[in-house]
N, C-alpha and C positions, 0 to 999 in steps of 0.2 A: 566087545560091547559098544564101544564108541563108534565102531564102523556100522553096527546095526542101527544106532540112533541117527547117524548121518543119512543112511539109506531111507529110514522112515521119514525124515524131514524132507529129503528130496522127493519122495513119493507124494507127500502132502502138498508140497509146492506144485508138483506137476498136476495133481488133482485140482488144486485151487486155480491154477492158470488155465487148465482145460475148461473148468466150469465158467471162468470169466470169459474165455474165448467163445464158449457156446452161447452164453448170455449176450455177449456183444454181437455175435453173429446173428442171433435171433432178432434182437432189436434193430440191428443194421438192416437185415433182410426185410423186417417189418416196415422200417422207415422208408427203404427204397421202394417197396411195394406200394406203400401209402402215397409216396411222391409220384409214382407212375400212374396212379389211378385217381388222384385228387388234385385240385387247385386250392391253394390257401392264401390268405392275406391277414395280417394283423393291422393293416392300415385302414381301419374302419372305426366308425363310432355311431352311437345312437343320435338321431336327429328328431326334432319336433318343431312346430311353428312357434315363434316367439314374437308377440305383438307388443309394440311400445304403447304406453299410455302417455299422451301428450297434452300439454296445456294449450288451448286454442286462443286464449287471450292472456294478457299480462295482468298480474295482480298479486296480492298478498295471500298466503295460505291461511285460511280461517280454521278449517278442521281437516283432520286425516283420520279415517275410521278403520284403517287396516294396518297390520304389522308385517314385518318381513316374513315372506314365505307363506302368507295366508292363502287359503283357497277362496276364490271369488266366483260369482255367477256372472253371466252376461248382463250388461246394462245395470250393474250394481254401482251405486254412488260410492266413491272411495275418497274423494277429495272435494272440498268446497273452498272457493276463493271469496275474499271479502267483496261484497257487491254494493257497499254503501254509496260509493260515488256514482255507480251506474243507476242506482235507484233514484238518487237526487237528479241526475241527468234526465231520467225518464219522466219524472214529475214536471221538470222544467219544459221538456219537449211537448208534453201533453197540454200544458197551459198555453204554450206558444201556438199549438194547433187550434185550441179554442179561440184564440185571438184571430187567427187566420180565417177560421170559419165565420167569425163575426164580420171580418173584412169582406168576405164573399157575399154575405147577406146584404151588407151596405152597398157593395158594387152592384148587385142585382137590383136593389131598390132604386139606385141612381139611374140604372138603365131603364127600369120601368117608367120612372118619371120622365126621362128623356123621350121615350116612345110616346107617352101621352102628350108631351109638349109638341112633338112632331105632328100629331093629329091636329092640335090647335093651329100649328103653322099651316097645315093644309087648308083648314077652314079659313084662316086669315087670307090665304092666297085667293081662294074662291070669292071671299067678300070683297077683296081689293079689285079683283077682276070685274065684279059686278059694278062697283063704283066707277072703275075706269070706263066701262061701257056706257054708263049713264052720263059721265062727264063728257065723253066723246059725242054722244047724241045731243046733249044740251048745247055744247059748243057749236056743233053743226047747225042746229036750229037757230041759235042766237046770231050766227053769221048771216043766215038768210033774213032774219028779222031786222038786223042792222042795215042790210042792203035796202030794205023796204022802209027804213027810217021808223021801224016800230019800237026799237029800244035804243037806249043811249050807248055811247062809246064806253062808258063806265061799266054798264051791264055786260057788254061784250068782253071787256077786259077781265071782269070778275069770272065770267064763264071760262075764259082761257086759263086763268089762274087755277080754277078748280080742276081743269083737265090736266094741267101740268102736275098739280099736287097728286091727283089720282094715279098718274103714270109713275111718279116717283115712289108712291106708296106700294104700287104693284112690284116695282123693282126691289124695294126694300123687303117686301114679303118673300120674294124668291130668294134673296140673299140669306134672310133669316132661316128659311127652310133648308137651304144647302148647309148652313152652319150647324143647324140642329141635327141634320142627317149625318154629318161628319162626326159630331159629338157622340152620336149613338155608336158609330164604328169604334171610336176610342173607348167608350164605356164597355162595349162587348169585349174588346181586348183586355180591359182591366179585369173583367169577370173571368176570362180564360186564364189570365196570369194569376189571379187569386186562386183559381181551382188548381192550377199546376203547382202553386206554392203549397197548397194543402197536400197534394199527392207526394211532393218531396218530403214534407214534414212527417207524413204518415209512414213513408219509407224509412226515415231516420228513426222513428219510434220502433218500427219492426226490427231495425238493425240493433237498436239498444236492447230490445227484448231478447233478440237472438244472443247478444253478448251476455245478457243476464243468465240465459240458459247454459252458456258455456262456463259459468262460474261453478256449476255443479258437474264435476268431472266423473264420468261413468266408465266402466270397463267395456271395451269393444267385444270381448269374448270371455268365456269361462276358462278357468285354469288356476294356476298358482302364481302369485306375484314373486318377483325376485327381491333384491334389496332395494329399499326405498331410498330415493335421492332427495327427499324433501322433509321439512319439519314445519310445525305451526309457526307462523310469523315470517316465514321466508318469502322473499319476492321472487316470482318466477316470470320469465319472459314467454311470450307466445311461441309455441313450438318446442319448449323445453321438455325433454323426456323425464317424466316423474318416476316411473319404474316400468318394468316389462312384465308381461303375463306369459307364462309358459303353458302351452296347451298340454295338459296332463292326460288327455284322453286319446291322443293319436300320436304314435311313434313309428319311425321307420329307421332304416340303417343305410348309410352311404359308405360303401366299401370301394377303395381305390385299388383296383387290380392292375397289374402290369399289362402292357399291351400284348406281351407274348402269351398271356393267359386267356385272351378273349375268345380263342377258338372253342373253349369249353363252356362259354357263357352264352346264355340266350334267355329271352323273356319267358317266364313261366317255370323255369327250372328251380327245383328245390335246393335249399342250402341248409347247412347246420350252423347255428349261431352259438358262440360261447362268450358269455360276459366275463370280463376279467374280474369283476367284483363278485360274481356268483358263478364260478366255473362248473358247479354241479348241476345247474339248471339245464334241462334238455329243451332247447328252444329251436324251432325250425322256422325258416323263412322262405320266401319266394322272390325270385328276381323280377322286379316290376318293370324296370327300364334301364337302358344303358345310355350314357351321355354321348352326344354327337361330337364332343370335343374333349381333348385331354385337359387335365386340371391346370397345366401350365398356361393354356390359352385364356384362362379366367384370371390369371395373376395380374398385378398392377403393371408389371413390365414383362409382357410375353416375350419369350426368346425368339430371336431372329437368326435362323441358321444361315442366312445368306450373307451375314456380315461377320467379319473376324474369322478366327480359326474355329473350325467345326469339331466338336467333341460329342460323339453320340451318347445320349443318356436315355435309358429306358423310360418311356413315358407311362403315366398311370391314367386309367380311364375311370371316372366316377360311375359306380353302379348302384342304383337304388334298389333296396331290398325291403319288401314288406314283411312284417312279423306275423306269423300264423298264430291264431289263438292268443291275440294280444291281451285280451282282458285277463287271462290267467297270470300274466307277468306284469300287469300295470303297476303294482306297488313296488316292483323291483327296478323298473326302467327309469332312467334319468337321462336327460339330454346331455350329450357330450361324453357318455361312458365309452370306454375302449372295448372293442369287440374283435374276436377272432372268427373268421369266416372259412368254412370248408365247403367245397363244391366238388361233386363227382365229375370225372371227365367223361 
Protein backbone atom coordinates (compact mmCIF):
# COMPACT_ATOMS: atom_id res chain seq x y z
CA UNK A 1 0.00 0.00 0.00
CA UNK A 2 2.74 2.38 0.95
CA UNK A 3 4.64 1.47 -2.19
CA UNK A 4 1.62 2.32 -4.34
CA UNK A 5 1.29 5.73 -2.65
CA UNK A 6 4.96 6.48 -3.31
CA UNK A 7 4.54 5.52 -6.95
CA UNK A 8 1.50 7.82 -7.25
CA UNK A 9 3.42 10.72 -5.68
CA UNK A 10 6.35 10.13 -7.99
CA UNK A 11 4.02 10.10 -10.98
CA UNK A 12 2.37 13.37 -9.86
CA UNK A 13 5.75 15.00 -9.41
CA UNK A 14 6.81 13.91 -12.87
CA UNK A 15 3.58 15.28 -14.34
CA UNK A 16 4.01 18.59 -12.53
CA UNK A 17 7.65 18.87 -13.56
CA UNK A 18 6.76 17.99 -17.13
CA UNK A 19 4.02 20.62 -17.22
CA UNK A 20 6.37 23.22 -15.75
CA UNK A 21 9.03 22.33 -18.28
CA UNK A 22 6.53 22.57 -21.11
CA UNK A 23 5.27 25.95 -19.88
CA UNK A 24 8.85 27.20 -19.40
CA UNK A 25 9.80 25.91 -22.82
CA UNK A 26 6.76 27.57 -24.38
CA UNK A 27 7.43 30.96 -22.83
CA UNK A 28 11.15 30.61 -23.43
CA UNK A 29 10.67 29.88 -27.10
CA UNK A 30 8.12 32.70 -27.31
CA UNK A 31 10.54 35.09 -25.61
CA UNK A 32 13.40 34.07 -27.88
CA UNK A 33 11.21 34.38 -30.97
CA UNK A 34 10.01 37.82 -29.80
CA UNK A 35 13.59 38.95 -29.17
CA UNK A 36 14.69 37.79 -32.60
CA UNK A 37 11.88 39.67 -34.35
CA UNK A 38 11.53 42.85 -32.24
CA UNK A 39 13.61 45.64 -30.77
CA UNK A 40 12.48 47.03 -27.42
CA UNK A 41 13.44 49.67 -24.89
CA UNK A 42 12.02 50.89 -21.62
CA UNK A 43 14.34 53.93 -21.66
CA UNK A 44 11.62 56.21 -23.00
CA UNK A 45 9.22 58.83 -21.76
CA UNK A 46 6.44 61.12 -22.91
CA UNK A 47 7.52 64.65 -23.82
CA UNK A 48 5.77 67.93 -24.54
CA UNK A 49 6.72 71.60 -24.75
CA UNK A 50 6.95 73.44 -21.44
CA UNK A 51 6.90 77.25 -21.67
CA UNK A 52 8.00 79.38 -18.69
CA UNK A 53 5.99 82.47 -17.72
CA UNK A 54 8.47 85.20 -16.74
CA UNK A 55 8.23 88.65 -15.18
CA UNK A 56 9.65 91.23 -17.61
CA UNK A 57 9.94 93.94 -14.96
CA UNK A 58 10.51 93.99 -11.21
CA UNK A 59 7.63 94.72 -8.87
CA UNK A 60 5.27 93.55 -6.16
CA UNK A 61 2.61 91.00 -7.05
CA UNK A 62 -0.82 92.64 -6.92
CA UNK A 63 -3.12 89.84 -8.08
CA UNK A 64 -2.83 86.18 -9.10
CA UNK A 65 -5.89 84.80 -10.89
CA UNK A 66 -4.84 81.16 -11.38
CA UNK A 67 -4.26 78.17 -9.14
CA UNK A 68 -1.93 75.22 -9.41
CA UNK A 69 -2.59 73.03 -12.47
CA UNK A 70 -5.30 75.32 -13.90
CA UNK A 71 -6.00 75.26 -17.63
CA UNK A 72 -5.25 78.56 -19.38
CA UNK A 73 -5.71 80.05 -22.83
CA UNK A 74 -3.11 81.88 -24.89
CA UNK A 75 -2.69 85.59 -23.99
CA UNK A 76 -4.75 85.15 -20.81
CA UNK A 77 -3.85 87.53 -17.98
CA UNK A 78 -2.72 85.49 -15.00
CA UNK A 79 -0.70 87.89 -12.83
CA UNK A 80 -0.72 91.65 -12.27
CA UNK A 81 2.11 93.63 -10.67
CA UNK A 82 1.62 96.84 -8.71
CA UNK A 83 1.91 99.75 -11.18
CA UNK A 84 1.40 102.74 -8.82
CA UNK A 85 5.00 103.97 -9.09
CA UNK A 86 5.03 103.64 -12.85
CA UNK A 87 1.73 105.54 -13.12
CA UNK A 88 3.18 108.42 -11.07
CA UNK A 89 6.34 108.35 -13.17
CA UNK A 90 4.23 108.51 -16.35
CA UNK A 91 2.29 111.56 -15.08
CA UNK A 92 5.53 113.32 -14.21
CA UNK A 93 7.05 112.52 -17.62
CA UNK A 94 3.97 113.81 -19.47
CA UNK A 95 4.08 117.07 -17.49
CA UNK A 96 7.79 117.38 -18.27
CA UNK A 97 6.97 116.83 -21.95
CA UNK A 98 4.44 119.66 -21.89
CA UNK A 99 7.09 121.96 -20.41
CA UNK A 100 9.53 120.95 -23.15
CA UNK A 101 6.89 121.64 -25.82
CA UNK A 102 6.43 125.12 -24.34
CA UNK A 103 10.20 125.60 -24.50
CA UNK A 104 10.12 124.66 -28.17
CA UNK A 105 7.40 127.23 -28.84
CA UNK A 106 9.43 129.85 -27.00
CA UNK A 107 12.58 128.97 -28.95
CA UNK A 108 10.69 129.18 -32.25
CA UNK A 109 9.27 132.58 -31.26
CA UNK A 110 12.76 133.86 -30.43
CA UNK A 111 14.00 132.58 -33.78
CA UNK A 112 11.15 134.32 -35.62
CA UNK A 113 11.90 137.62 -33.84
CA UNK A 114 15.58 137.27 -34.67
CA UNK A 115 14.75 136.73 -38.35
CA UNK A 116 12.60 139.91 -38.32
CA UNK A 117 15.45 141.77 -36.63
CA UNK A 118 17.80 140.55 -39.33
CA UNK A 119 15.50 142.07 -41.95
CA UNK A 120 15.68 145.36 -40.06
CA UNK A 121 19.48 145.05 -40.00
CA UNK A 122 19.48 144.60 -43.78
CA UNK A 123 17.37 147.75 -44.11
CA UNK A 124 19.71 149.62 -41.79
CA UNK A 125 22.71 148.61 -43.89
CA UNK A 126 21.03 149.94 -47.03
CA UNK A 127 20.12 153.19 -45.26
CA UNK A 128 23.66 153.62 -43.89
CA UNK A 129 25.04 152.93 -47.38
CA UNK A 130 22.87 155.70 -48.83
CA UNK A 131 23.98 158.12 -46.11
CA UNK A 132 27.61 157.11 -46.70
CA UNK A 133 27.25 157.85 -50.42
CA UNK A 134 25.63 161.22 -49.70
CA UNK A 135 28.33 162.15 -47.17
CA UNK A 136 31.04 161.17 -49.67
CA UNK A 137 29.48 163.31 -52.41
CA UNK A 138 28.98 166.25 -50.02
CA UNK A 139 32.60 166.08 -48.87
CA UNK A 140 33.90 165.93 -52.45
CA UNK A 141 31.75 168.92 -53.43
CA UNK A 142 32.76 170.91 -50.34
CA UNK A 143 36.44 170.27 -51.09
CA UNK A 144 35.99 171.82 -54.53
CA UNK A 145 34.05 174.75 -53.07
CA UNK A 146 36.72 175.30 -50.41
CA UNK A 147 39.37 175.45 -53.12
CA UNK A 148 37.35 178.18 -54.79
CA UNK A 149 36.94 179.95 -51.43
CA UNK A 150 33.18 179.46 -51.69
CA UNK A 151 32.85 177.93 -48.18
CA UNK A 152 34.74 178.28 -44.98
CA UNK A 153 37.16 175.78 -43.41
CA UNK A 154 34.63 175.09 -40.71
CA UNK A 155 32.05 174.01 -43.26
CA UNK A 156 34.60 171.67 -44.88
CA UNK A 157 35.49 170.17 -41.50
CA UNK A 158 31.80 169.64 -40.79
CA UNK A 159 31.40 167.83 -44.12
CA UNK A 160 34.44 165.66 -43.36
CA UNK A 161 33.03 164.79 -39.96
CA UNK A 162 29.71 163.79 -41.51
CA UNK A 163 31.57 161.46 -43.92
CA UNK A 164 33.56 159.84 -41.11
CA UNK A 165 30.40 159.36 -39.07
CA UNK A 166 28.58 157.83 -42.07
CA UNK A 167 31.49 155.44 -42.69
CA UNK A 168 31.51 154.34 -39.05
CA UNK A 169 27.74 153.88 -39.04
CA UNK A 170 28.04 151.67 -42.14
CA UNK A 171 30.71 149.55 -40.41
CA UNK A 172 28.53 149.31 -37.29
CA UNK A 173 25.53 148.26 -39.37
CA UNK A 174 27.57 145.43 -40.98
CA UNK A 175 28.74 144.28 -37.53
CA UNK A 176 25.19 144.31 -36.18
CA UNK A 177 24.03 142.31 -39.20
CA UNK A 178 26.77 139.68 -38.67
CA UNK A 179 25.90 139.46 -34.97
CA UNK A 180 22.18 139.06 -35.72
CA UNK A 181 22.96 136.40 -38.33
CA UNK A 182 25.08 134.44 -35.86
CA UNK A 183 22.34 134.75 -33.24
CA UNK A 184 19.89 133.19 -35.68
CA UNK A 185 22.21 130.18 -36.06
CA UNK A 186 22.33 129.82 -32.27
CA UNK A 187 18.54 130.11 -32.00
CA UNK A 188 18.07 127.48 -34.73
CA UNK A 189 20.30 125.12 -32.74
CA UNK A 190 18.22 125.89 -29.65
CA UNK A 191 15.07 124.88 -31.56
CA UNK A 192 16.71 121.67 -32.80
CA UNK A 193 17.92 120.86 -29.30
CA UNK A 194 14.47 121.49 -27.86
CA UNK A 195 12.89 119.23 -30.51
CA UNK A 196 15.45 116.50 -29.77
CA UNK A 197 14.66 116.82 -26.09
CA UNK A 198 10.96 116.33 -26.88
CA UNK A 199 11.74 113.18 -28.87
CA UNK A 200 13.81 111.83 -26.00
CA UNK A 201 11.04 112.51 -23.48
CA UNK A 202 8.43 110.99 -25.79
CA UNK A 203 10.63 107.88 -26.01
CA UNK A 204 10.84 107.73 -22.20
CA UNK A 205 7.04 107.99 -22.01
CA UNK A 206 6.69 105.11 -24.48
CA UNK A 207 9.19 103.11 -22.42
CA UNK A 208 7.19 103.73 -19.25
CA UNK A 209 3.95 102.81 -21.03
CA UNK A 210 5.63 99.61 -22.23
CA UNK A 211 6.69 98.82 -18.67
CA UNK A 212 3.11 99.45 -17.55
CA UNK A 213 1.92 96.88 -20.08
CA UNK A 214 4.43 94.42 -18.60
CA UNK A 215 2.73 94.70 -15.20
CA UNK A 216 -0.11 92.63 -16.68
CA UNK A 217 1.52 89.25 -17.25
CA UNK A 218 -0.19 87.02 -19.82
CA UNK A 219 0.34 83.45 -20.93
CA UNK A 220 2.44 82.93 -24.07
CA UNK A 221 0.51 79.79 -25.02
CA UNK A 222 -2.43 77.62 -23.99
CA UNK A 223 -2.07 74.63 -21.69
CA UNK A 224 -1.98 73.77 -18.01
CA UNK A 225 0.18 75.59 -15.52
CA UNK A 226 2.39 73.78 -13.06
CA UNK A 227 2.98 74.74 -9.47
CA UNK A 228 2.91 78.49 -8.79
CA UNK A 229 6.09 80.04 -7.40
CA UNK A 230 4.51 83.35 -6.39
CA UNK A 231 1.94 84.79 -4.01
CA UNK A 232 0.26 88.19 -3.55
CA UNK A 233 2.59 90.79 -2.04
CA UNK A 234 5.74 88.98 -3.12
CA UNK A 235 8.48 91.03 -4.82
CA UNK A 236 9.70 89.52 -8.08
CA UNK A 237 12.75 90.47 -10.10
CA UNK A 238 12.73 90.89 -13.88
CA UNK A 239 13.29 87.51 -15.47
CA UNK A 240 11.95 85.56 -12.49
CA UNK A 241 10.04 82.41 -13.61
CA UNK A 242 6.57 82.59 -12.04
CA UNK A 243 5.38 79.18 -13.24
CA UNK A 244 5.49 77.01 -16.34
CA UNK A 245 2.79 76.12 -18.86
CA UNK A 246 2.62 72.54 -20.06
CA UNK A 247 1.27 72.18 -23.59
CA UNK A 248 -1.51 69.61 -23.11
CA UNK A 249 -2.46 69.40 -26.79
CA UNK A 250 0.74 68.04 -28.33
CA UNK A 251 2.73 65.07 -27.03
CA UNK A 252 5.49 62.90 -28.40
CA UNK A 253 7.87 60.26 -27.10
CA UNK A 254 11.64 60.27 -26.88
CA UNK A 255 13.02 56.72 -26.74
CA UNK A 256 16.72 56.09 -26.16
CA UNK A 257 17.65 52.97 -28.14
CA UNK A 258 21.02 51.27 -27.93
CA UNK A 259 23.30 51.93 -30.87
CA UNK A 260 23.21 48.20 -31.65
CA UNK A 261 19.44 48.51 -32.26
CA UNK A 262 19.62 51.25 -34.90
CA UNK A 263 19.69 48.83 -37.81
CA UNK A 264 15.97 48.16 -37.31
CA UNK A 265 14.99 51.81 -36.89
CA UNK A 266 14.09 54.22 -39.67
CA UNK A 267 11.84 57.24 -40.09
CA UNK A 268 8.21 56.40 -40.78
CA UNK A 269 8.35 52.95 -39.15
CA UNK A 270 5.42 51.99 -36.90
CA UNK A 271 6.03 51.20 -33.23
CA UNK A 272 3.92 49.93 -30.33
CA UNK A 273 3.70 52.09 -27.23
CA UNK A 274 2.82 50.84 -23.77
CA UNK A 275 2.37 53.31 -20.95
CA UNK A 276 3.50 52.03 -17.56
CA UNK A 277 0.54 53.85 -16.00
CA UNK A 278 -2.00 52.37 -18.45
CA UNK A 279 -0.54 49.10 -19.78
CA UNK A 280 -3.84 48.00 -21.33
CA UNK A 281 -4.05 50.96 -23.72
CA UNK A 282 -3.28 49.99 -27.32
CA UNK A 283 -1.22 52.95 -28.53
CA UNK A 284 0.68 53.08 -31.78
CA UNK A 285 3.34 55.53 -32.86
CA UNK A 286 5.55 56.41 -35.79
CA UNK A 287 9.28 57.12 -35.76
CA UNK A 288 9.54 60.81 -36.64
CA UNK A 289 13.31 61.32 -36.52
CA UNK A 290 16.57 59.98 -35.12
CA UNK A 291 19.11 62.14 -33.36
CA UNK A 292 22.42 62.80 -35.11
CA UNK A 293 24.32 62.44 -31.83
CA UNK A 294 24.26 60.13 -28.84
CA UNK A 295 22.75 61.28 -25.58
CA UNK A 296 26.21 61.41 -24.00
CA UNK A 297 27.24 64.18 -26.40
CA UNK A 298 24.55 66.45 -24.92
CA UNK A 299 25.71 65.90 -21.34
CA UNK A 300 27.40 68.62 -19.29
CA UNK A 301 30.72 66.76 -19.45
CA UNK A 302 30.80 64.70 -22.66
CA UNK A 303 33.10 61.63 -22.47
CA UNK A 304 36.48 61.90 -24.14
CA UNK A 305 37.65 58.45 -25.18
CA UNK A 306 41.09 59.78 -26.15
CA UNK A 307 42.04 60.46 -22.54
CA UNK A 308 42.64 57.93 -19.78
CA UNK A 309 41.76 54.26 -19.90
CA UNK A 310 39.10 53.43 -22.47
CA UNK A 311 36.11 51.31 -21.43
CA UNK A 312 33.59 50.63 -24.15
CA UNK A 313 30.03 51.51 -23.13
CA UNK A 314 27.07 50.94 -25.40
CA UNK A 315 25.74 54.36 -26.33
CA UNK A 316 22.08 55.29 -26.72
CA UNK A 317 20.56 57.33 -29.53
CA UNK A 318 17.48 59.51 -28.85
CA UNK A 319 14.61 58.66 -31.21
CA UNK A 320 11.55 60.92 -31.52
CA UNK A 321 8.26 59.05 -31.88
CA UNK A 322 4.98 60.72 -32.78
CA UNK A 323 1.80 59.29 -31.24
CA UNK A 324 -0.85 58.16 -33.71
CA UNK A 325 -4.45 59.17 -32.96
CA UNK A 326 -3.16 61.36 -30.15
CA UNK A 327 -6.55 62.95 -29.44
CA UNK A 328 -7.95 59.61 -28.24
CA UNK A 329 -5.32 59.39 -25.48
CA UNK A 330 -5.01 63.08 -24.63
CA UNK A 331 -6.58 62.68 -21.17
CA UNK A 332 -4.19 59.85 -20.29
CA UNK A 333 -0.91 61.34 -21.47
CA UNK A 334 1.31 63.31 -19.10
CA UNK A 335 4.78 64.68 -19.75
CA UNK A 336 7.46 62.55 -18.12
CA UNK A 337 5.49 59.27 -18.11
CA UNK A 338 7.57 56.12 -18.53
CA UNK A 339 6.97 54.18 -21.74
CA UNK A 340 7.89 50.76 -23.16
CA UNK A 341 8.55 50.77 -26.91
CA UNK A 342 8.38 47.78 -29.26
CA UNK A 343 9.58 47.91 -32.88
CA UNK A 344 9.45 45.12 -35.45
CA UNK A 345 12.78 44.18 -36.97
